[in-house]
All heavy atoms as an XYZ file, in Angstrom:
936
protein
N     211.567    160.751    119.856
C     210.762    160.119    120.905
C     209.300    160.446    120.674
O     208.966    161.469    120.094
C     211.231    160.615    122.265
C     210.462    160.005    123.420
S     211.112    160.395    125.028
C     212.624    159.457    124.979
N     208.458    159.562    121.161
C     207.001    159.744    121.092
C     206.433    159.249    122.420
O     206.912    158.270    122.971
C     206.417    158.957    119.906
C     205.051    159.411    119.541
C     204.848    160.572    118.819
C     203.922    158.675    119.917
C     203.568    160.993    118.489
C     202.658    159.094    119.592
C     202.486    160.253    118.863
O     201.225    160.691    118.538
N     205.413    159.944    122.919
C     204.847    159.648    124.217
C     203.345    159.375    124.111
O     202.637    160.150    123.469
C     205.038    160.805    125.212
C     206.506    161.220    125.323
C     204.457    160.485    126.585
C     207.402    160.220    125.955
N     202.897    158.288    124.726
C     201.471    158.069    124.911
C     201.149    158.431    126.352
O     201.829    157.953    127.275
C     201.071    156.617    124.647
C     200.929    156.339    123.159
O     200.155    157.052    122.520
O     201.574    155.396    122.662
N     200.133    159.241    126.568
C     199.686    159.608    127.916
C     198.340    158.963    128.183
O     197.496    158.916    127.286
N     198.170    158.466    129.396
C     196.946    157.771    129.787
C     196.498    158.254    131.154
O     197.308    158.401    132.065
C     197.147    156.239    129.842
C     197.696    155.710    128.494
C     195.870    155.520    130.228
C     199.124    155.381    128.501
N     195.190    158.486    131.315
C     194.618    158.865    132.587
C     193.396    157.964    132.821
O     192.526    157.881    131.960
C     194.202    160.336    132.559
C     193.696    160.945    133.853
C     194.830    161.003    134.900
C     193.156    162.343    133.609
N     193.372    157.301    133.986
C     192.250    156.398    134.306
C     191.857    156.542    135.764
O     192.643    157.063    136.571
C     192.605    154.922    134.015
C     193.827    154.460    134.817
C     192.769    154.651    132.532
C     194.182    153.003    134.693
N     190.656    156.052    136.085
C     190.206    155.940    137.457
C     190.190    154.456    137.810
O     189.643    153.639    137.062
C     188.803    156.543    137.619
N     190.811    154.126    138.946
C     190.895    152.728    139.379
C     190.307    152.627    140.774
O     190.646    153.457    141.641
C     192.361    152.248    139.402
C     192.452    150.800    139.900
C     193.027    152.388    138.038
N     189.432    151.649    141.019
C     188.935    151.483    142.394
C     190.117    151.367    143.358
O     191.039    150.602    143.145
C     188.127    150.184    142.329
C     187.692    150.090    140.888
C     188.846    150.655    140.097
N     190.076    152.190    144.390
C     191.198    152.275    145.315
C     191.530    150.921    145.927
O     192.690    150.582    146.124
C     190.890    153.306    146.415
O     190.653    154.575    145.770
C     192.041    153.461    147.383
N     190.529    150.094    146.168
C     190.767    148.781    146.758
C     191.288    147.758    145.740
O     191.530    146.621    146.081
C     189.520    148.245    147.474
C     188.366    147.998    146.545
O     188.432    148.331    145.334
O     187.343    147.443    147.025
N     191.475    148.179    144.491
C     192.012    147.282    143.459
C     193.439    147.670    143.038
O     193.892    147.344    141.958
C     191.100    147.254    142.243
C     189.764    146.616    142.555
C     188.975    146.343    141.305
C     187.657    145.747    141.672
N     187.569    144.343    141.398
N     194.123    148.369    143.921
C     195.503    148.799    143.620
C     196.397    147.604    143.267
O     197.144    147.640    142.293
C     196.078    149.597    144.786
C     197.476    150.101    144.536
C     197.982    150.928    145.709
N     199.379    151.250    145.526
C     199.941    152.360    145.894
N     199.218    153.314    146.439
N     201.217    152.563    145.711
N     196.348    146.542    144.066
C     197.202    145.360    143.793
C     196.848    144.743    142.439
O     197.735    144.337    141.694
C     197.056    144.347    144.919
N     195.547    144.671    142.126
C     195.130    144.126    140.847
C     195.608    145.002    139.697
O     196.017    144.526    138.648
C     193.610    143.953    140.775
C     193.074    142.857    141.660
C     192.637    143.336    143.043
O     193.209    144.337    143.562
O     191.760    142.685    143.618
N     195.583    146.317    139.912
C     196.059    147.238    138.886
C     197.564    147.028    138.634
O     198.005    146.989    137.490
C     195.812    148.699    139.268
C     196.459    149.642    138.318
C     195.916    149.876    137.065
C     197.650    150.266    138.641
C     196.554    150.710    136.148
C     198.292    151.107    137.744
C     197.725    151.335    136.499
N     198.310    146.866    139.710
C     199.770    146.656    139.557
C     200.024    145.353    138.821
O     200.877    145.293    137.921
C     200.458    146.709    140.925
C     200.398    148.141    141.482
C     201.916    146.235    140.817
C     200.817    148.293    142.922
N     199.295    144.293    139.159
C     199.451    143.009    138.444
C     199.100    143.166    136.981
O     199.815    142.636    136.105
C     198.591    141.932    139.117
N     198.027    143.896    136.697
C     197.652    144.144    135.317
C     198.748    144.905    134.584
O     199.107    144.572    133.442
C     196.338    144.955    135.270
C     195.901    145.339    133.926
N     196.238    146.532    133.335
C     195.131    144.696    133.014
C     195.737    146.600    132.122
N     195.052    145.499    131.905
N     199.317    145.907    135.234
C     200.384    146.714    134.635
C     201.609    145.858    134.341
O     202.220    145.971    133.272
C     200.774    147.881    135.553
O     199.689    148.738    135.719
N     201.994    144.995    135.284
C     203.157    144.124    135.069
C     202.954    143.248    133.860
O     203.880    143.019    133.070
C     203.406    143.285    136.317
C     203.927    144.090    137.483
C     203.965    143.328    138.805
O     203.319    142.257    138.919
O     204.631    143.817    139.732
N     201.738    142.762    133.672
C     201.430    141.894    132.520
C     201.435    142.675    131.214
O     202.161    142.342    130.277
C     200.068    141.218    132.753
C     199.588    140.425    131.603
N     200.018    139.145    131.359
C     198.704    140.708    130.597
C     199.430    138.680    130.271
N     198.628    139.615    129.790
N     200.636    143.727    131.161
C     200.455    144.496    129.909
C     201.669    145.318    129.545
O     202.070    145.335    128.367
C     199.191    145.359    130.027
C     199.067    146.320    128.847
C     197.934    144.503    130.138
N     202.298    145.959    130.506
C     203.431    146.820    130.212
C     204.625    146.022    129.645
O     205.361    146.560    128.800
C     203.827    147.626    131.442
C     202.747    148.592    131.876
O     201.730    148.753    131.147
O     202.892    149.204    132.955
N     204.768    144.794    130.051
C     205.841    143.941    129.486
C     205.598    143.725    128.003
O     206.567    143.648    127.216
C     205.911    142.628    130.225
N     204.342    143.646    127.595
C     204.023    143.488    126.165
C     204.349    144.766    125.407
O     204.890    144.714    124.295
C     202.552    143.061    125.989
C     202.289    141.732    126.733
C     202.209    142.900    124.509
C     200.823    141.360    126.832
N     204.071    145.923    126.006
C     204.465    147.186    125.392
C     205.965    147.196    125.136
O     206.436    147.597    124.051
C     204.076    148.377    126.256
C     202.639    148.789    126.147
C     201.756    148.511    127.183
C     202.175    149.461    125.034
C     200.419    148.918    127.098
C     200.843    149.856    124.939
C     199.960    149.565    125.967
N     206.734    146.800    126.136
C     208.194    146.772    126.002
C     208.602    145.796    124.878
O     209.485    146.112    124.060
C     208.875    146.415    127.338
C     208.578    147.465    128.413
C     210.372    146.172    127.167
C     209.165    148.850    128.138
N     207.975    144.650    124.846
C     208.266    143.652    123.807
C     208.051    144.239    122.428
O     208.789    143.905    121.488
C     207.367    142.434    124.045
C     207.560    141.337    123.022
C     206.602    140.168    123.280
O     206.264    139.908    124.457
O     206.231    139.511    122.292
N     207.069    145.098    122.278
C     206.741    145.671    120.970
C     207.391    147.021    120.707
O     206.987    147.741    119.814
C     205.236    145.751    120.787
C     204.584    144.387    120.603
C     203.364    144.122    121.156
C     205.221    143.379    119.884
C     202.765    142.868    120.996
C     204.629    142.139    119.736
C     203.400    141.891    120.273
O     202.816    140.663    120.107
N     208.418    147.353    121.493
C     209.236    148.521    121.154
C     209.207    149.694    122.102
O     209.963    150.644    121.902
N     208.341    149.709    123.093
C     208.340    150.813    124.049
C     209.649    150.823    124.821
O     210.205    149.753    125.121
C     207.156    150.707    125.027
N     210.144    152.004    125.114
C     211.393    152.148    125.869
C     211.137    152.074    127.357
O     211.969    151.573    128.124
C     212.063    153.447    125.501
C     212.431    153.654    124.049
C     212.930    155.074    123.836
C     213.448    152.629    123.607
N     209.995    152.627    127.780
C     209.687    152.691    129.201
C     208.187    152.919    129.368
O     207.557    153.611    128.573
C     210.468    153.859    129.834
C     210.247    154.030    131.323
C     211.261    154.972    131.937
N     210.910    156.364    131.720
C     211.117    157.333    132.593
N     211.714    157.080    133.755
N     210.797    158.571    132.321
N     207.630    152.316    130.417
C     206.238    152.560    130.788
C     206.262    152.967    132.262
O     206.880    152.295    133.085
C     205.363    151.302    130.602
C     203.918    151.588    130.958
C     205.474    150.762    129.173
N     205.557    154.052    132.579
C     205.536    154.573    133.942
C     204.075    154.643    134.397
O     203.259    155.313    133.727
C     206.207    155.957    134.043
C     206.165    156.468    135.475
C     207.617    155.912    133.524
N     203.751    153.957    135.473
C     202.413    153.953    136.058
C     202.476    154.751    137.372
O     203.339    154.483    138.205
C     201.954    152.529    136.364
C     202.035    151.573    135.180
C     200.947    151.765    134.138
O     200.093    152.681    134.282
O     200.923    150.990    133.166
N     201.593    155.709    137.569
C     201.652    156.604    138.724
C     200.290    156.650    139.425
O     199.304    157.056    138.826
C     202.014    158.021    138.278
C     203.308    158.048    137.496
O     204.366    158.036    138.055
N     203.203    158.079    136.162
N     200.270    156.233    140.693
C     199.048    156.240    141.509
C     198.936    157.599    142.187
O     199.909    158.076    142.804
C     199.163    155.135    142.544
C     197.881    154.772    143.220
C     197.407    155.310    144.385
C     196.924    153.807    142.805
N     196.204    154.729    144.710
C     195.897    153.797    143.743
C     196.840    152.958    141.715
C     194.789    152.961    143.651
C     195.741    152.132    141.605
C     194.728    152.138    142.558
N     197.795    158.243    142.152
C     197.594    159.557    142.733
C     198.025    159.602    144.186
O     197.644    158.736    144.966
C     196.139    159.985    142.591
N     198.788    160.600    144.530
C     199.280    160.776    145.889
C     198.976    162.186    146.405
O     198.476    162.370    147.501
C     200.793    160.514    145.934
C     201.377    160.736    147.289
O     200.894    160.102    148.259
O     202.309    161.561    147.413
N     199.246    163.182    145.580
C     199.038    164.570    145.944
C     198.297    165.243    144.790
O     198.870    166.073    144.079
C     200.374    165.234    146.240
C     200.209    166.663    146.757
O     199.094    167.056    147.140
O     201.222    167.392    146.743
N     197.039    164.857    144.567
C     196.262    165.335    143.445
C     195.054    166.076    143.989
O     194.103    165.464    144.486
C     195.827    164.142    142.542
C     195.014    164.670    141.370
C     197.046    163.375    142.043
N     195.077    167.398    143.931
C     193.983    168.190    144.527
C     192.702    168.113    143.687
O     192.744    167.932    142.480
C     194.523    169.600    144.539
C     195.535    169.640    143.443
C     196.125    168.250    143.378
N     191.613    168.259    144.393
C     190.305    168.427    143.724
C     190.186    169.906    143.386
O     190.365    170.778    144.249
C     189.156    167.991    144.641
C     189.114    166.517    144.820
N     188.404    165.688    143.972
C     189.678    165.692    145.738
C     188.549    164.439    144.371
N     189.321    164.421    145.454
N     189.913    170.207    142.111
C     189.807    171.583    141.678
C     188.399    172.140    141.784
O     187.453    171.423    142.126
N     188.261    173.411    141.496
C     186.946    174.066    141.523
C     186.267    174.009    140.159
O     185.055    173.921    140.082
C     187.108    175.539    141.963
C     187.623    175.668    143.355
N     186.892    175.337    144.460
C     188.842    176.044    143.817
C     187.615    175.515    145.545
N     188.811    175.951    145.170
N     187.062    174.060    139.100
C     186.508    174.035    137.744
C     186.769    172.717    137.060
O     185.880    172.137    136.442
C     187.100    175.206    136.903
O     186.847    176.422    137.602
C     186.476    175.251    135.530
N     188.020    172.256    137.135
C     188.386    171.005    136.500
C     189.517    170.355    137.302
O     190.200    171.035    138.075
C     188.798    171.205    135.030
O     188.938    169.938    134.404
C     190.051    172.036    134.895
N     189.690    169.097    137.141
C     190.791    168.375    137.794
C     190.908    166.984    137.187
O     190.113    166.585    136.324
C     190.610    168.342    139.325
C     189.328    167.647    139.767
O     188.861    166.724    139.078
O     188.810    168.012    140.819
N     191.903    166.240    137.652
C     192.109    164.880    137.148
C     190.908    163.995    137.465
O     190.534    163.127    136.668
C     193.370    164.270    137.748
C     194.634    164.742    137.107
C     195.431    165.681    137.745
C     195.047    164.280    135.882
C     196.629    166.121    137.165
C     196.225    164.706    135.279
C     197.012    165.632    135.916
N     190.304    164.143    138.622
C     189.169    163.295    139.010
C     187.973    163.511    138.098
O     187.337    162.549    137.659
C     188.770    163.616    140.467
C     189.862    163.351    141.449
C     190.672    164.374    141.926
C     190.117    162.045    141.911
C     191.687    164.126    142.830
C     191.131    161.792    142.823
C     191.926    162.846    143.270
O     192.942    162.592    144.157
N     187.675    164.774    137.809
C     186.550    165.069    136.913
C     186.817    164.555    135.512
O     185.916    164.129    134.805
C     186.290    166.567    136.883
C     185.607    167.108    138.078
C     185.312    168.611    137.854
N     184.617    169.188    138.983
C     185.204    170.001    139.873
N     186.468    170.305    139.759
N     184.505    170.481    140.872
N     188.054    164.645    135.095
C     188.409    164.240    133.726
C     188.037    162.781    133.439
O     187.630    162.452    132.328
C     189.907    164.471    133.484
N     188.137    161.920    134.450
C     187.836    160.511    134.270
C     186.593    160.084    135.053
O     186.317    158.901    135.229
C     189.037    159.606    134.641
C     190.162    159.782    133.623
C     189.527    159.879    136.065
N     185.863    161.079    135.552
C     184.626    160.836    136.320
C     184.870    159.869    137.471
O     184.093    158.950    137.717
C     183.523    160.299    135.413
C     183.144    161.255    134.293
C     182.162    160.650    133.320
O     181.965    159.466    133.223
N     181.539    161.519    132.528
N     185.964    160.086    138.208
C     186.319    159.231    139.347
C     185.313    159.420    140.476
O     184.938    160.511    140.806
C     187.729    159.549    139.832
N     184.905    158.317    141.071
C     184.024    158.354    142.214
C     184.876    158.431    143.486
O     186.099    158.330    143.434
C     183.127    157.108    142.243
O     183.914    155.954    142.351
N     184.211    158.610    144.608
C     184.919    158.747    145.892
C     185.770    157.507    146.243
O     186.751    157.644    146.957
C     183.915    159.010    147.023
C     183.292    160.383    146.958
C     184.283    161.504    147.149
O     185.216    161.383    147.974
O     184.177    162.500    146.425
N     185.376    156.354    145.735
C     186.130    155.131    146.062
C     187.144    154.753    144.967
O     187.632    153.645    144.935
C     185.172    153.968    146.295
C     184.357    153.599    145.069
O     184.236    154.440    144.135
O     183.813    152.486    145.030
N     187.468    155.733    144.099
C     188.452    155.500    143.042
C     189.637    156.437    143.187
O     189.499    157.564    143.665
C     187.821    155.692    141.668
C     186.790    154.638    141.333
C     186.145    154.853    139.977
O     185.777    156.007    139.650
O     186.025    153.874    139.252
N     190.776    155.966    142.728
C     191.996    156.772    142.660
C     192.329    157.037    141.207
O     191.995    156.250    140.320
C     193.167    156.041    143.328
O     192.922    155.864    144.699
N     193.000    158.142    140.962
C     193.433    158.483    139.609
C     194.822    157.903    139.366
O     195.683    157.957    140.237
C     193.433    160.016    139.428
C     194.024    160.395    138.078
C     192.041    160.570    139.583
N     194.989    157.354    138.180
C     196.289    156.847    137.748
C     196.674    157.595    136.471
O     195.884    157.692    135.537
C     196.234    155.329    137.470
C     197.540    154.839    136.860
C     195.918    154.581    138.755
N     197.872    158.124    136.466
C     198.420    158.835    135.303
C     199.628    158.031    134.845
O     200.524    157.710    135.622
C     198.852    160.255    135.706
C     199.604    160.969    134.624
C     198.996    161.292    133.430
C     200.915    161.346    134.834
C     199.704    161.950    132.442
C     201.623    162.010    133.839
C     201.011    162.317    132.645
N     199.615    157.663    133.582
C     200.659    156.795    133.028
C     201.187    157.388    131.734
O     200.504    158.150    131.059
C     200.092    155.406    132.746
O     199.438    154.881    133.865
N     202.392    156.971    131.402
C     202.887    157.297    130.079
C     203.766    156.167    129.575
O     204.330    155.393    130.312
C     203.606    158.641    130.023
C     204.918    158.743    130.733
C     206.146    158.397    130.260
C     205.110    159.244    132.057
N     207.076    158.666    131.210
C     206.480    159.190    132.330
C     204.257    159.762    133.049
C     207.023    159.602    133.528
C     204.805    160.150    134.250
C     206.182    160.080    134.472
N     203.820    156.112    128.230
C     204.629    155.110    127.528
C     205.583    155.898    126.624
O     205.150    156.738    125.847
C     203.776    154.178    126.677
C     202.668    153.546    127.523
C     204.626    153.121    125.988
C     201.576    152.862    126.687
N     206.861    155.628    126.786
C     207.871    156.281    125.935
C     208.255    155.339    124.806
O     208.591    154.184    125.041
C     209.111    156.618    126.766
C     208.854    157.592    127.877
C     210.062    157.875    128.732
O     211.194    157.482    128.348
O     209.883    158.475    129.821
N     208.221    155.860    123.615
C     208.604    155.118    122.397
C     209.764    155.831    121.735
O     209.901    157.067    121.874
C     207.434    155.093    121.421
C     206.175    154.460    121.942
C     205.151    155.110    122.583
C     205.792    153.092    121.845
N     204.161    154.203    122.905
C     204.531    152.963    122.459
C     206.424    151.961    121.337
C     203.862    151.755    122.553
C     205.765    150.758    121.401
C     204.509    150.647    122.006
N     210.596    155.121    120.978
C     211.690    155.817    120.288
C     211.196    156.798    119.226
O     211.841    157.802    118.960
C     212.511    154.686    119.680
C     211.653    153.477    119.691
C     210.634    153.682    120.766
N     210.030    156.497    118.618
C     209.457    157.358    117.575
C     208.027    156.922    117.328
O     207.572    155.883    117.810
C     210.296    157.306    116.292
C     210.529    155.866    115.824
O     209.580    155.075    115.754
O     211.693    155.542    115.566
N     207.295    157.731    116.556
C     205.878    157.446    116.302
C     205.709    156.200    115.461
O     204.760    155.432    115.654
C     205.201    158.639    115.622
C     203.690    158.461    115.530
C     203.036    159.735    115.010
C     201.520    159.668    115.064
N     200.915    158.620    114.284
N     206.619    155.948    114.534
C     206.498    154.740    113.686
C     206.569    153.479    114.525
O     205.805    152.535    114.306
C     207.602    154.763    112.611
N     207.485    153.442    115.498
C     207.593    152.293    116.387
C     206.321    152.154    117.220
O     205.791    151.041    117.420
C     208.809    152.403    117.308
O     209.983    152.550    116.498
C     208.970    151.200    118.228
N     205.803    153.269    117.681
C     204.545    153.264    118.461
C     203.398    152.724    117.626
O     202.629    151.873    118.053
C     204.266    154.663    118.958
C     202.975    154.762    119.757
C     201.861    155.255    118.886
N     200.821    155.898    119.698
C     199.842    156.594    119.206
N     199.770    156.788    117.894
N     198.932    157.128    119.974
N     203.249    153.221    116.391
C     202.157    152.777    115.541
C     202.262    151.305    115.228
O     201.258    150.566    115.280
C     202.114    153.594    114.254
C     201.706    155.046    114.481
O     201.224    155.369    115.592
O     201.882    155.852    113.527
N     203.467    150.819    114.954
C     203.679    149.388    114.684
C     203.403    148.565    115.938
O     202.804    147.482    115.875
C     205.112    149.154    114.168
N     203.847    149.071    117.074
C     203.605    148.370    118.359
C     202.134    148.249    118.663
O     201.650    147.186    119.056
N     201.376    149.327    118.485
C     199.940    149.279    118.739
C     199.218    148.358    117.783
O     198.246    147.694    118.173
C     199.336    150.700    118.715
C     199.285    151.336    120.074
C     200.254    152.232    120.470
C     198.280    151.029    120.964
C     200.215    152.824    121.711
C     198.220    151.619    122.229
C     199.204    152.514    122.597
N     199.660    148.292    116.535
C     199.050    147.362    115.578
C     199.217    145.925    116.062
O     198.291    145.115    115.995
C     199.655    147.540    114.197
N     200.384    145.597    116.572
C     200.651    144.253    117.107
C     199.836    144.024    118.386
O     199.330    142.920    118.625
C     202.136    144.056    117.397
C     202.990    144.042    116.142
C     204.457    143.969    116.500
C     205.337    144.143    115.267
N     206.749    144.239    115.639
N     199.757    145.037    119.232
C     199.020    144.908    120.504
C     197.534    144.590    120.265
O     196.952    143.802    120.995
C     199.126    146.210    121.306
C     200.444    146.432    122.005
C     200.595    147.903    122.378
C     200.576    145.546    123.215
N     196.945    145.201    119.244
C     195.538    144.982    118.957
C     195.243    143.513    118.636
O     194.138    143.024    118.901
C     195.073    145.877    117.818
C     194.780    147.298    118.246
C     194.085    148.067    117.131
N     194.972    148.384    116.027
C     195.802    149.409    115.983
N     195.876    150.251    117.006
N     196.549    149.630    114.921
N     196.224    142.821    118.057
C     196.015    141.418    117.673
C     196.619    140.428    118.661
O     196.547    139.236    118.416
C     196.653    141.193    116.295
C     195.975    142.031    115.181
O     194.758    142.295    115.326
O     196.650    142.404    114.238
N     197.206    140.903    119.719
C     197.875    140.006    120.663
C     196.859    139.463    121.671
O     196.277    140.225    122.446
C     198.983    140.775    121.408
C     199.905    139.853    122.168
O     199.423    138.923    122.846
O     201.136    140.059    122.098
N     196.658    138.147    121.694
C     195.664    137.568    122.610
C     196.009    137.779    124.083
O     195.111    137.748    124.925
C     195.656    136.076    122.242
C     196.933    135.836    121.510
C     197.308    137.136    120.866
N     197.274    138.035    124.378
C     197.643    138.265    125.785
C     197.036    139.557    126.325
O     196.865    139.711    127.519
C     199.167    138.347    125.912
C     199.861    137.028    125.617
C     201.367    137.207    125.604
N     201.773    138.107    124.540
C     202.999    138.552    124.385
N     203.961    138.229    125.237
N     203.305    139.356    123.388
N     196.678    140.456    125.446
C     196.050    141.700    125.868
C     194.592    141.462    126.294
O     194.048    142.227    127.071
C     196.081    142.740    124.753
C     197.469    143.218    124.371
S     198.290    144.091    125.708
C     197.370    145.616    125.702
N     193.996    140.388    125.815
C     192.599    140.085    126.129
C     192.472    139.102    127.277
O     191.411    138.973    127.858
C     191.892    139.517    124.906
C     192.045    140.321    123.641
S     191.525    142.041    123.901
C     192.284    142.806    122.505
N     193.547    138.393    127.593
C     193.504    137.312    128.562
C     193.542    137.758    130.014
O     193.357    136.958    130.893
C     194.722    136.378    128.363
C     194.579    135.551    127.102
O     193.545    135.633    126.443
O     195.523    134.795    126.809
N     193.800    139.025    130.258
C     194.052    139.474    131.609
C     192.933    140.391    132.080
O     192.541    141.306    131.361
C     195.411    140.220    131.640
C     196.142    140.077    132.928
C     196.877    138.926    133.186
C     196.097    141.068    133.882
C     197.547    138.785    134.381
C     196.785    140.941    135.078
C     197.512    139.786    135.325
N     192.397    140.192    133.277
C     191.299    141.040    133.746
C     191.742    142.490    133.905
O     192.823    142.779    134.418
C     190.918    140.426    135.092
C     192.062    139.573    135.506
C     192.808    139.180    134.277
N     190.884    143.390    133.468
C     191.161    144.830    133.555
C     190.453    145.377    134.799
O     189.235    145.313    134.882
C     190.664    145.577    132.289
C     190.909    147.046    132.403
C     191.324    144.985    131.057
N     191.216    145.899    135.774
C     190.598    146.333    137.049
C     190.082    147.777    137.044
O     190.028    148.414    138.082
C     191.759    146.166    138.038
C     192.955    146.468    137.208
C     192.658    145.916    135.828
N     189.712    148.297    135.887
C     189.190    149.657    135.805
C     188.235    149.752    134.620
O     188.181    148.854    133.773
C     190.312    150.682    135.654
C     191.215    150.449    134.487
C     190.916    150.947    133.228
C     192.392    149.712    134.632
C     191.771    150.741    132.139
C     193.235    149.470    133.563
C     192.922    150.003    132.319
N     187.456    150.816    134.593
C     186.491    151.058    133.519
C     187.173    151.742    132.348
O     187.436    152.952    132.388
C     185.358    151.924    134.062
C     184.288    152.225    133.022
O     184.391    151.753    131.875
O     183.358    152.967    133.358
N     187.493    150.966    131.334
C     188.199    151.506    130.162
C     187.428    152.546    129.390
O     188.012    153.325    128.652
N     186.107    152.605    129.579
C     185.311    153.627    128.868
C     185.598    155.027    129.355
O     185.327    156.007    128.675
C     183.816    153.314    129.050
C     183.391    152.046    128.364
C     181.949    151.733    128.657
C     181.569    150.384    128.079
N     180.273    149.924    128.542
N     186.163    155.154    130.572
C     186.491    156.478    131.110
C     187.963    156.799    130.978
O     188.443    157.790    131.508
C     186.050    156.556    132.590
C     184.545    156.523    132.731
C     184.132    156.686    134.179
N     184.379    155.456    134.917
C     184.797    155.407    136.183
N     185.043    156.488    136.863
N     185.010    154.237    136.768
N     188.711    155.969    130.285
C     190.147    156.195    130.083
C     190.332    157.335    129.080
O     189.602    157.422    128.077
C     190.807    154.934    129.541
C     192.267    155.121    129.195
S     193.156    153.614    128.705
C     191.989    152.587    127.919
N     191.279    158.203    129.381
C     191.661    159.270    128.458
C     193.079    158.944    128.016
O     193.942    158.648    128.837
C     191.649    160.643    129.156
C     190.226    160.987    129.609
C     192.182    161.721    128.239
C     190.155    162.238    130.454
N     193.313    159.002    126.714
C     194.656    158.696    126.223
C     194.922    159.468    124.944
O     193.993    159.935    124.283
C     194.821    157.172    125.975
C     193.864    156.616    124.960
C     194.178    156.554    123.635
C     192.616    156.166    125.368
C     193.280    156.054    122.707
C     191.708    155.664    124.460
C     192.051    155.600    123.111
N     196.190    159.602    124.631
C     196.559    160.284    123.398
C     198.065    160.212    123.189
O     198.831    159.956    124.121
N     198.479    160.424    121.964
C     199.895    160.432    121.590
C     200.413    161.849    121.497
O     199.702    162.758    121.029
N     201.638    162.010    121.935
C     202.224    163.338    122.026
C     203.650    163.372    121.450
O     204.449    162.459    121.700
C     202.317    163.804    123.493
C     200.976    163.933    124.149
C     200.345    162.816    124.704
C     200.338    165.163    124.209
C     199.100    162.930    125.302
C     199.094    165.278    124.796
C     198.461    164.167    125.353
N     203.956    164.446    120.746
C     205.305    164.703    120.261
C     205.984    165.637    121.244
O     205.498    166.751    121.467
C     205.265    165.334    118.874
O     204.573    164.482    117.969
C     206.656    165.627    118.367
N     207.070    165.200    121.860
C     207.759    166.097    122.805
C     208.283    167.355    122.081
O     208.761    167.281    120.955
C     208.944    165.258    123.298
C     208.505    163.842    123.093
C     207.676    163.873    121.832
N     208.128    168.504    122.751
C     208.622    169.752    122.178
C     209.743    170.344    123.000
O     210.462    171.232    122.540
C     207.481    170.785    121.989
C     206.494    170.289    120.931
C     206.781    171.087    123.302
N     209.890    169.878    124.232
C     210.970    170.371    125.085
C     211.215    169.354    126.189
O     210.274    168.843    126.776
C     210.622    171.731    125.723
C     211.686    172.221    126.679
C     212.869    172.799    126.210
C     211.520    172.098    128.055
C     213.832    173.226    127.104
C     212.478    172.511    128.937
C     213.657    173.083    128.460
O     214.620    173.487    129.319
N     212.477    169.048    126.449
C     212.845    168.106    127.515
C     214.054    168.667    128.233
O     214.976    169.205    127.591
C     213.208    166.729    126.933
O     212.108    166.236    126.201
C     213.563    165.738    128.010
N     214.070    168.537    129.532
C     215.228    168.866    130.334
C     215.419    167.773    131.362
O     214.451    167.219    131.862
C     215.098    170.254    131.013
C     216.425    170.690    131.685
C     213.953    170.276    131.963
C     216.416    172.137    132.140
N     216.630    167.414    131.635
C     216.934    166.368    132.615
C     218.212    166.719    133.363
O     219.031    167.489    132.864
C     217.065    165.017    131.914
N     218.359    166.119    134.478
C     219.590    166.343    135.254
C     220.644    165.380    134.806
O     220.442    164.260    134.509
C     219.298    166.144    136.730
C     220.469    166.465    137.591
C     220.066    166.413    139.082
O     218.932    166.241    139.446
N     221.037    166.605    139.922
């Protein structure tokens, strides 16, 4: 398995637009091999004294933090999927309801998993 993690700030009043964007874009991730995409709107995210999720994405008072991840079967599938995504015009056709310049993302190799 391979995981992409994403952290963004979304204007709080654009929650519905963000969900519509996710429904559009996440379906393309699935089409290109992702097993699951999870979008999470901040609910119980404290403001820290030194660092926190809000500071990480320079969120303003009128923005909410969104933490997302994409599960892939392996890194090769992820790399091939992202290569296709870069050239897919559907990725460009949909309005993005957040400032992508403040997005934090990266790929991760799981080292431990536990489930019920």
